[in-house]
KEDOTI-540552 format. One record per atom (N, C-alpha, C): residue number from 1; residue in one letter; atom name; x, y, z. Coordinates in steps of 0.2 Angstrom, whole numbers, plus 5000, padded with zeros to 4 digits. Layout:
N
num:residu:atome:u:v:w
NUM:a:CA:X:Y:Z
...
***
This chain:
80
num:residu:atome:u:v:w
1:m:N:4902:4716:5016
1:m:CA:4898:4712:5010
1:m:C:4893:4717:5008
2:k:N:4889:4718:5013
2:k:CA:4882:4722:5010
2:k:C:4884:4729:5007
3:r:N:4890:4732:5012
3:r:CA:4892:4739:5009
3:r:C:4895:4738:5002
4:a:N:4899:4732:5000
4:a:CA:4902:4732:4994
4:a:C:4897:4731:4989
5:r:N:4893:4728:4990
5:r:CA:4885:4726:4985
5:r:C:4883:4734:4984
6:q:N:4882:4738:4988
6:q:CA:4878:4744:4988
6:q:C:4884:4748:4985
7:t:N:4890:4748:4985
7:t:CA:4894:4752:4981
7:t:C:4895:4750:4974
8:e:N:4895:4745:4973
8:e:CA:4896:4741:4966
8:e:C:4889:4745:4962
9:k:N:4883:4744:4965
9:k:CA:4876:4747:4963
9:k:C:4877:4755:4961
10:r:N:4878:4759:4966
10:r:CA:4880:4766:4965
10:r:C:4885:4768:4960
11:t:N:4891:4764:4960
11:t:CA:4896:4764:4954
11:t:C:4893:4765:4948
12:v:N:4889:4760:4947
12:v:CA:4887:4757:4941
12:v:C:4881:4764:4938
13:r:N:4877:4765:4943
13:r:CA:4872:4771:4942
13:r:C:4876:4777:4940
14:n:N:4880:4780:4944
14:n:CA:4884:4785:4944
14:n:C:4888:4787:4937
15:r:N:4891:4781:4935
15:r:CA:4894:4781:4929
15:r:C:4890:4782:4923
16:a:N:4884:4779:4924
16:a:CA:4879:4779:4919
16:a:C:4876:4786:4919
17:n:N:4874:4790:4923
17:n:CA:4872:4796:4924
17:n:C:4877:4801:4922
18:a:N:4884:4800:4924
18:a:CA:4889:4804:4920
18:a:C:4890:4803:4913
19:s:N:4889:4797:4911
19:s:CA:4890:4795:4903
19:s:C:4885:4799:4900
20:q:N:4879:4800:4902
20:q:CA:4873:4802:4899
20:q:C:4874:4811:4898
21:l:N:4877:4812:4904
21:l:CA:4879:4820:4903
21:l:C:4885:4820:4899
22:r:N:4889:4818:4898
22:r:CA:4895:4819:4893
22:r:C:4893:4819:4886
23:t:N:4889:4813:4884
23:t:CA:4884:4813:4879
23:t:C:4880:4819:4875
24:a:N:4877:4821:4881
24:a:CA:4873:4828:4879
24:a:C:4878:4833:4878
25:l:N:4882:4834:4882
25:l:CA:4887:4840:4881
25:l:C:4891:4839:4874
26:r:N:4893:4832:4873
26:r:CA:4896:4831:4865
26:r:C:4892:4833:4860
27:s:N:4885:4831:4860
27:s:CA:4881:4831:4855
27:s:C:4879:4839:4854
28:m:N:4879:4843:4861
28:m:CA:4879:4851:4859
28:m:C:4884:4853:4855
29:r:N:4891:4851:4858
29:r:CA:4897:4855:4855
29:r:C:4896:4853:4847
30:e:N:4894:4847:4845
30:e:CA:4895:4845:4839
30:e:C:4890:4849:4834
31:s:N:4883:4848:4837
31:s:CA:4878:4854:4834
31:s:C:4880:4860:4832
32:l:N:4884:4864:4838
32:l:CA:4887:4870:4836
32:l:C:4891:4870:4831
33:e:N:4895:4866:4830
33:e:CA:4902:4865:4825
33:e:C:4898:4865:4818
34:k:N:4893:4861:4819
34:k:CA:4889:4860:4812
34:k:C:4888:4866:4809
35:g:N:4885:4872:4814
35:g:CA:4881:4878:4812
35:g:C:4876:4879:4811
36:d:N:4871:4875:4812
36:d:CA:4863:4875:4812
36:d:C:4861:4877:4817
37:k:N:4858:4883:4817
37:k:CA:4856:4886:4823
37:k:C:4849:4884:4826
38:a:N:4844:4882:4821
38:a:CA:4839:4878:4823
38:a:C:4839:4871:4827
39:a:N:4845:4867:4823
39:a:CA:4846:4861:4828
39:a:C:4850:4863:4834
40:a:N:4854:4867:4833
40:a:CA:4859:4869:4840
40:a:C:4854:4872:4844
41:s:N:4848:4875:4844
41:s:CA:4844:4878:4848
41:s:C:4839:4871:4852
42:q:N:4839:4867:4848
42:q:CA:4834:4861:4850
42:q:C:4839:4856:4855
43:t:N:4844:4856:4853
43:t:CA:4849:4851:4855
43:t:C:4851:4856:4863
44:y:N:4851:4863:4863
44:y:CA:4852:4865:4868
44:y:C:4848:4865:4874
45:r:N:4841:4864:4872
45:r:CA:4836:4863:4877
45:r:C:4837:4855:4879
46:q:N:4838:4851:4876
46:q:CA:4840:4844:4878
46:q:C:4845:4844:4883
47:t:N:4851:4847:4882
47:t:CA:4858:4847:4886
47:t:C:4856:4850:4892
48:v:N:4852:4856:4892
48:v:CA:4850:4860:4898
48:v:C:4846:4855:4903
49:s:N:4842:4852:4900
49:s:CA:4838:4847:4904
49:s:C:4842:4841:4907
50:a:N:4847:4838:4902
50:a:CA:4852:4833:4905
50:a:C:4856:4835:4912
51:l:N:4859:4842:4910
51:l:CA:4862:4846:4916
51:l:C:4858:4846:4922
52:d:N:4853:4848:4921
52:d:CA:4847:4848:4928
52:d:C:4846:4843:4930
53:k:N:4845:4836:4927
53:k:CA:4845:4830:4929
53:k:C:4852:4828:4932
54:a:N:4857:4830:4930
54:a:CA:4863:4828:4933
54:a:C:4865:4832:4940
55:i:N:4862:4839:4941
55:i:CA:4863:4842:4947
55:i:C:4858:4838:4952
56:q:N:4852:4835:4951
56:q:CA:4847:4832:4954
56:q:C:4851:4825:4957
57:k:N:4854:4821:4953
57:k:CA:4857:4815:4955
57:k:C:4865:4816:4958
58:g:N:4867:4823:4959
58:g:CA:4874:4824:4961
58:g:C:4879:4822:4957
59:v:N:4879:4822:4951
59:v:CA:4884:4822:4946
59:v:C:4889:4827:4944
60:v:N:4885:4833:4944
60:v:CA:4890:4839:4945
60:v:C:4886:4844:4950
61:h:N:4890:4848:4951
61:h:CA:4889:4854:4956
61:h:C:4883:4859:4952
62:e:N:4879:4863:4956
62:e:CA:4875:4867:4953
62:e:C:4878:4872:4950
63:n:N:4883:4875:4952
63:n:CA:4887:4879:4949
63:n:C:4891:4878:4942
64:t:N:4893:4872:4942
64:t:CA:4896:4870:4937
64:t:C:4892:4869:4931
65:a:N:4886:4867:4933
65:a:CA:4881:4866:4928
65:a:C:4878:4872:4926
66:s:N:4878:4879:4929
66:s:CA:4877:4884:4928
66:s:C:4882:4886:4923
67:r:N:4888:4886:4924
67:r:CA:4893:4888:4921
67:r:C:4893:4885:4913
68:y:N:4891:4878:4914
68:y:CA:4892:4875:4906
68:y:C:4885:4878:4902
69:k:N:4879:4880:4905
69:k:CA:4874:4882:4902
69:k:C:4876:4889:4899
70:s:N:4878:4895:4903
70:s:CA:4881:4900:4901
70:s:C:4885:4900:4896
71:r:N:4890:4895:4897
71:r:CA:4895:4896:4890
71:r:C:4891:4894:4885
72:l:N:4888:4888:4885
72:l:CA:4885:4884:4878
72:l:C:4880:4889:4875
73:s:N:4876:4893:4881
73:s:CA:4871:4898:4878
73:s:C:4875:4903:4874
74:a:N:4880:4906:4877
74:a:CA:4884:4911:4873
74:a:C:4886:4909:4867
75:r:N:4888:4902:4866
75:r:CA:4890:4900:4859
75:r:C:4885:4899:4855
76:l:N:4879:4897:4857
76:l:CA:4872:4897:4853
76:l:C:4871:4905:4850
77:v:N:4871:4909:4853
77:v:CA:4870:4915:4853
77:v:C:4875:4918:4847
78:a:N:4880:4917:4848
78:a:CA:4886:4919:4843
78:a:C:4885:4916:4837
79:l:N:4882:4911:4837
79:l:CA:4881:4907:4830
79:l:C:4876:4911:4825
80:k:N:4879:4912:4819
80:k:CA:4876:4914:4813
80:k:C:4870:4911:4811
***
Protein backbone atom coordinates (compact mmCIF):
# COMPACT_ATOMS: atom_id res chain seq x y z
CA UNK A 1 0.00 0.00 0.00
CA UNK A 2 2.64 2.52 1.00
CA UNK A 3 4.82 1.44 -1.92
CA UNK A 4 1.95 2.11 -4.34
CA UNK A 5 1.44 5.62 -2.93
CA UNK A 6 5.15 6.36 -3.23
CA UNK A 7 5.20 5.10 -6.80
CA UNK A 8 2.27 7.34 -7.74
CA UNK A 9 3.98 10.41 -6.30
CA UNK A 10 7.25 9.62 -8.03
CA UNK A 11 5.52 8.91 -11.33
CA UNK A 12 3.79 12.29 -11.27
CA UNK A 13 7.05 14.03 -10.39
CA UNK A 14 9.03 12.21 -13.08
CA UNK A 15 6.40 12.94 -15.73
CA UNK A 16 6.46 16.64 -14.84
CA UNK A 17 10.27 16.76 -15.03
CA UNK A 18 10.35 14.97 -18.38
CA UNK A 19 7.61 17.24 -19.71
CA UNK A 20 9.55 20.37 -18.73
CA UNK A 21 12.60 19.03 -20.54
CA UNK A 22 10.64 18.21 -23.69
CA UNK A 23 9.09 21.68 -23.64
CA UNK A 24 12.52 23.32 -23.35
CA UNK A 25 13.89 21.25 -26.22
CA UNK A 26 10.84 22.04 -28.36
CA UNK A 27 11.14 25.78 -27.73
CA UNK A 28 14.83 25.61 -28.67
CA UNK A 29 14.08 23.84 -31.94
CA UNK A 30 11.35 26.38 -32.74
CA UNK A 31 13.64 29.34 -32.07
CA UNK A 32 16.28 27.79 -34.32
CA UNK A 33 13.72 27.39 -37.11
CA UNK A 34 12.74 31.07 -36.83
CA UNK A 35 16.34 32.03 -37.53
CA UNK A 36 16.71 34.79 -34.91
CA UNK A 37 20.18 34.17 -33.53
CA UNK A 38 19.83 36.47 -30.49
CA UNK A 39 16.60 34.83 -29.35
CA UNK A 40 17.99 31.38 -30.11
CA UNK A 41 21.10 31.98 -28.00
CA UNK A 42 18.92 33.12 -25.08
CA UNK A 43 16.74 30.03 -25.47
CA UNK A 44 19.88 27.87 -25.71
CA UNK A 45 21.02 29.01 -22.26
CA UNK A 46 17.61 28.15 -20.80
CA UNK A 47 17.61 24.77 -22.53
CA UNK A 48 21.08 23.90 -21.23
CA UNK A 49 19.89 24.80 -17.74
CA UNK A 50 16.85 22.54 -18.17
CA UNK A 51 19.11 19.71 -19.37
CA UNK A 52 21.41 20.12 -16.37
CA UNK A 53 18.43 19.98 -14.02
CA UNK A 54 17.17 16.87 -15.82
CA UNK A 55 20.55 15.21 -15.21
CA UNK A 56 20.32 15.98 -11.50
CA UNK A 57 16.80 14.61 -11.29
CA UNK A 58 17.68 11.44 -13.20
CA UNK A 59 15.44 12.16 -16.18
CA UNK A 60 18.25 11.80 -18.72
CA UNK A 61 21.75 10.35 -18.56
CA UNK A 62 24.65 12.77 -18.46
CA UNK A 63 26.01 11.61 -21.81
CA UNK A 64 22.59 11.96 -23.45
CA UNK A 65 22.27 15.53 -22.19
CA UNK A 66 25.78 16.27 -23.39
CA UNK A 67 24.86 14.99 -26.84
CA UNK A 68 21.75 17.20 -26.91
CA UNK A 69 23.80 20.24 -25.87
CA UNK A 70 26.43 19.57 -28.50
CA UNK A 71 23.95 19.16 -31.33
CA UNK A 72 21.92 22.21 -30.33
CA UNK A 73 25.10 24.27 -29.99
CA UNK A 74 26.22 23.22 -33.47
CA UNK A 75 22.85 24.23 -34.90
CA UNK A 76 23.07 27.57 -33.09
CA UNK A 77 26.55 28.27 -34.47
CA UNK A 78 25.41 27.31 -37.98
CA UNK A 79 22.60 29.86 -37.76
CA UNK A 80 23.34 32.94 -39.86
